[in-house]
C-alpha positions, 0 to 999 in steps of 0.5 A: 692585436696590440702588443706591449712588452712592460719590463719593470726592474728592481734590486733582485732583478728584471720582471717581463710582461707581454701583453697582448691587447691588454692580457697578460700572456707571458710573464718572465723573472730574470734574477740578477742572482740566478746562477748560469746555464741557460738554455742557448749558452755554450760550454766547453765541457768534459765527458764524465761517465758514457753509460751504454744502457741509455745510450747516453753520456754525463757531462761536467760544465761546471753545474752542480748536476752532471749535464746529460747528452743522449746520443740523438743530440750529439748531431751527425757532425759531432766528430767535426765539433770535436775536431774543430774544439780539438784545433782551436784549443790548440789555436791552430783554426781560424774562426772561419771555416772555409779551409776546414775538413769535416769528419765523417757524420755518424749513423742516426741510430748508432750507439755512443760508445763508437763516438764518445769515451770518458774524458773527451773534451767538446763544445756543447750547447744547453738545450734545456736548463736544469729541472727539479732533481735532473741536471741541464740537457746538452746537445752538439748541434750548435747554434747562434740565433739573431734577429732575422737568421740562426747560424748553425756551424758545420753545414751548409744548409739553408732554411727558411722559416715554414710560417714564411708561406709565400713561394717567391719570398722564400725564393727571395730569401733563398737567394740572397742568403747564398750570396751573403753565407759563409762556407761551412755555415749553415743558417735558418731564415727566421719569420722575421726575416719577412721582407727584409732587404740584403743589407739588414740580413748581412748585418745580422750575419756579420753580428753572428760571425762576430760572437762565432769568433768571440767563442772561438777565441774563448776555446783556446788554452781554457780547461773545461768546464768553460762557459764559451758564449752566454746567450743574452739576457731573458730581457734582450733575447725576448726583445730580439725575438719580437721586434717586428711590426707587429709589435707596438710598444716596449716600456720600462721604469728603469733609467739604465735598462732603457738606455741599454734597450735604446742602444740595442734597438738604435744598433739592430733595429733602428726603425723601431726606435719610437716603441720604446717609452720611459715611464716616469709616472707616480703610479707603480709600472705593474699597476698602471698596466694592469700586471699586478693584479693579473699576475695574481689572478692567473697563477692560482690552482683555479683560474675562474672564466668569465662565464663563471665556469673555472679551470684547476691546474695540478702538478705531479713529477710525471704530468700535469693535469687540467680539469675544466668545471661549469661552476654554478654561475654559468647559465644553463637555458641552453641545451647540455652539449652546446653549453658544455662546447662553449665552456669547452672552448672558452677554457680552452683559450684559457688553457692555451694561455695558462701553457705559455704564461707559466711555461708549463712543459712535458705531457698536459691531461686535460679533462674537458666537460663532456660532450657526446656530438663528435662534431663538437669534439672535432670543433674543440679540437680545432679550437685549442689548435688555433688557441695554440698556435701563436705559442712558439714552443713546440707542441703536439695536440692530440684528438679528445680520446673515448675517455673525454681526456685531450692530451698535449705535449709541450716543449720544456726547456726550464723549470715551470714558473710558480708564483705564491698568489696567497695573501696573509690574513688580517694579522701581519704575523699570521703564518696562515695565509689566503688563496687567491683573494683577488680571484674571489675579489674580481669575481664579486667586481664582475657581478657588480658591474651588472648592477648599473642597469639595476633600479635599486641604488642601494645592496647588501654584499655578504662575504667571509670574514677573511675576505672582509678583512683583506677588503679592508685594507687599502687607503680606498674603500672598496665601496668608494671604488665601486660607487665611482664604476657603478653608481651604486652604494654596497654595503660590505658586511661579513658572514662566517657561514659562508665558505671562503669563495662563497658570497651574497649579494641582496637589495636593502629589502632583502631580495636576492639580486 
């Protein structure tokens, strides 16, 4: 699989697209004017209110809305965190914890009123960004991610990623980490560490210890709310997390960002320097890599599949609903159950991609096309599991219920990405917009490709006037583009009797294609 990270920077921010075999699977917007409070940021906060009924507290970390922390997110060693923060504030505590005495652990099913009280000052980390009307969610289980390991203070445990399944490699990594770890600092070894030597792991540990030192020094005589340590930008965090042998290319059109990435890779992954490229062509970067078109066609309410079937995505405050439909273009010359299964498997792959692409989290309910076969239902469940395997967000998939619904829960750490895919109508000053013209045009072009082997050389294409007006825009007419691809002439004709997404393709003699 070819993995490419395409990064476009402009005056508003950085757009990041992850492509797998040229197909868009992740899209991120890193706006310059975005306020802080990102997942992973560490703050010195003050407890503002205790809510015994929720067994939770509301904390002031400087956000417009009070942050929220539940008892279950305090961590068993929250008293140790509290003690460290208090001593660091007074300048009595070194950033090293070799002589630091831990406080007693709190019970798993305890009450928050027995641990925190109004006015308490603690070190908190954002686990989930503010979403809609809710403020950020916090945790006291601090963690600092590196390229190969994650540093976890106030513990001595070492964990190995479950994705490293070779017993000998797991044993080797465990032995190496015991040699280089610091007292009272635990570590989680990431999947990227597989096959990595002691020197590289030690460099990663030293880098994280320096971050911890900076964080500790920022506590000294600083009243809350105070940002102690900022998680790196989305661009660099993606590069850090994805830098491995399976990564093929990182390309950017911004000279400053290219220089920063070059310096970062040289320091943290010099062996990967060759994968970084600077884009200098006249064609816009996102156009050259087909990102712009894929964004426009992927973020609408309706997403059409290659077979002609389509999925509809609806969102509510409580959950997300996805409906799978066969559509009029699907070939129906096979058994109904088999047809439904084939469409459902195709839809499952697209839905898994959509969840990653839009970063959809929470409860997701999918209404697949009904199937009678229990075997097909089980195979669809397995296909969904396989499609979701590359997704790094924690998720749980349930088998299809007796009502034919599949339920998924997916980790929600930030606001869902939403992009307006609509285009203005014929008049530039029109307040009305056309929904997903590129999706409709994509469907038309897919059908036109099949004309390559047709005996006729001239065709008539009837479309809705809005689609007609949209296709008439641009310097190069669509009919010229089509001729260059299929060596057939296609005349475009507007027909107001057609529905917006409808089109009709006939030969010069009037025969329907």
